[in-house]
C-alpha positions in Angstrom: 32.8 18.4 -8.8 31.2 21.0 -10.9 29.1 23.7 -9.4 25.6 22.5 -8.6 22.9 24.0 -10.8 19.8 25.7 -9.2 17.7 22.7 -10.7 19.9 20.2 -8.9 19.8 22.1 -5.6 15.9 22.4 -5.9 15.4 18.9 -6.8 17.5 17.7 -3.9 15.6 19.9 -1.5 12.2 18.6 -2.8 13.3 15.0 -2.7 14.9 15.1 0.8 12.2 17.2 2.5 9.1 15.8 0.8 8.0 12.2 1.1 5.0 12.7 -1.2 6.7 13.5 -4.4 8.2 10.9 -6.8 11.4 11.4 -8.7 9.3 11.9 -12.0 7.1 14.5 -10.3 10.2 16.4 -9.1 11.8 16.1 -12.6 8.7 17.7 -14.1 8.7 20.6 -11.4 12.4 21.4 -11.8 12.5 20.9 -15.6 15.0 18.1 -16.0 14.8 14.5 -17.3 13.8 11.7 -14.9 17.0 10.0 -15.9 19.1 13.0 -14.9 17.4 13.3 -11.8 17.9 9.7 -10.9 21.6 10.0 -11.6 21.8 13.0 -9.2 19.8 11.1 -6.5 22.1 8.1 -6.8 25.2 10.1 -6.9 24.4 12.2 -3.7 22.5 9.4 -1.9 19.3 11.4 -1.6 17.4 8.5 -0.2 19.7 8.3 2.8 19.5 12.1 3.4 15.7 11.8 3.2 15.7 9.1 5.8 18.1 10.9 8.0 16.1 14.1 7.7 12.9 12.3 9.0 14.7 11.0 12.2 14.4 13.9 14.5 15.0 14.2 18.2 11.2 15.1 18.6 10.2 11.9 16.8 12.6 9.8 18.9 11.2 11.3 22.1 7.5 10.7 20.8 8.4 7.2 20.1 9.8 6.7 23.6 6.5 8.1 25.0 4.5 5.8 23.0 6.5 2.9 24.3 6.2 4.2 27.9 2.4 4.5 27.5 2.1 1.0 26.1 3.9 -0.4 29.0 1.9 1.5 31.4 -1.4 0.3 29.7 -0.2 -3.3 29.9 0.7 -3.0 33.6 -2.7 -1.4 34.3 -4.8 -3.6 32.0 -3.2 -7.1 32.6 -1.2 -6.8 35.8 -3.6 -4.9 38.1 -1.0 -2.0 38.2 1.9 -3.9 39.4 4.9 -3.9 37.0 7.3 -6.8 36.6 11.0 -6.0 37.4 11.7 -5.9 33.7 8.8 -3.5 33.0 9.9 -1.3 35.8 13.5 -1.3 34.5 12.2 -0.4 31.0 10.1 2.5 32.3 13.2 4.0 34.0 15.4 3.5 30.9 12.8 5.2 28.8 12.3 8.0 31.1 16.1 8.5 31.4 16.4 8.5 27.5 13.6 11.0 27.2 15.2 13.3 29.7 18.6 13.1 28.0 17.3 13.7 24.5 15.4 16.8 25.8 18.6 18.1 27.2 20.5 17.5 23.9 17.7 19.0 22.0 18.0 22.2 24.1 21.7 22.4 23.3 21.1 22.2 19.5 18.4 24.8 19.9 20.7 27.1 21.6 23.2 26.7 18.8 20.6 27.3 16.2 19.4 30.5 17.9 22.8 31.8 18.5 23.9 31.0 14.9 21.1 32.8 13.3 21.5 35.8 15.8 25.2 35.9 15.0 24.7 35.6 11.2 22.2 38.5 11.3 24.3 40.6 13.6 27.3 40.1 11.3 25.5 41.5 8.3 24.5 44.6 10.2 27.2 45.2 12.8 30.4 43.2 12.1 32.2 44.6 15.2 29.5 43.5 17.6 29.4 40.0 15.9 33.2 39.7 16.7 32.5 40.4 20.3 29.5 38.0 20.4 31.3 35.0 18.8 33.6 34.2 21.8 30.8 34.9 24.3 28.5 32.6 22.3 31.2 29.8 22.2 31.7 30.0 26.0 28.0 29.8 26.6 27.8 26.7 24.4 30.6 25.2 26.4 28.9 25.9 29.6 25.6 24.4 28.4 27.3 21.3 27.1 29.2 20.9 30.4 26.0 21.2 32.4 24.3 18.4 30.2 27.3 16.2 30.7 27.4 16.8 34.5 23.6 16.1 34.8 23.9 12.8 32.8 
């Protein structure tokens, strides 16, 4: 594939990271035809990337909390505070899912911070970055093991 132009990179970024812009609007912003933009979007499956970009751990956790709150409201309002076995089971499953997602989110947060730090360190002190890299890898392995052991 030929090297992507800046217009194509910008258009993809706008489409994937913005849900309010249409292809026609993006074409006007980056200065290409709507037809060309549509071809790029289809070729690289920007719609799938946009959808995937909107599914985040935070949103999944928030959705689980909303489900949990709805179950608790139903139990309180309609069952005088006494959950059915199925509701009790669902509450436990949602709470477990939330806890696991929070731990996994922490692992990716560690990685993001370490990666950004290593990148910056590499540009200013390459020797120190070489020392950091194996230590960062061991740290990530330790955190991943801790998450697996707690599961």
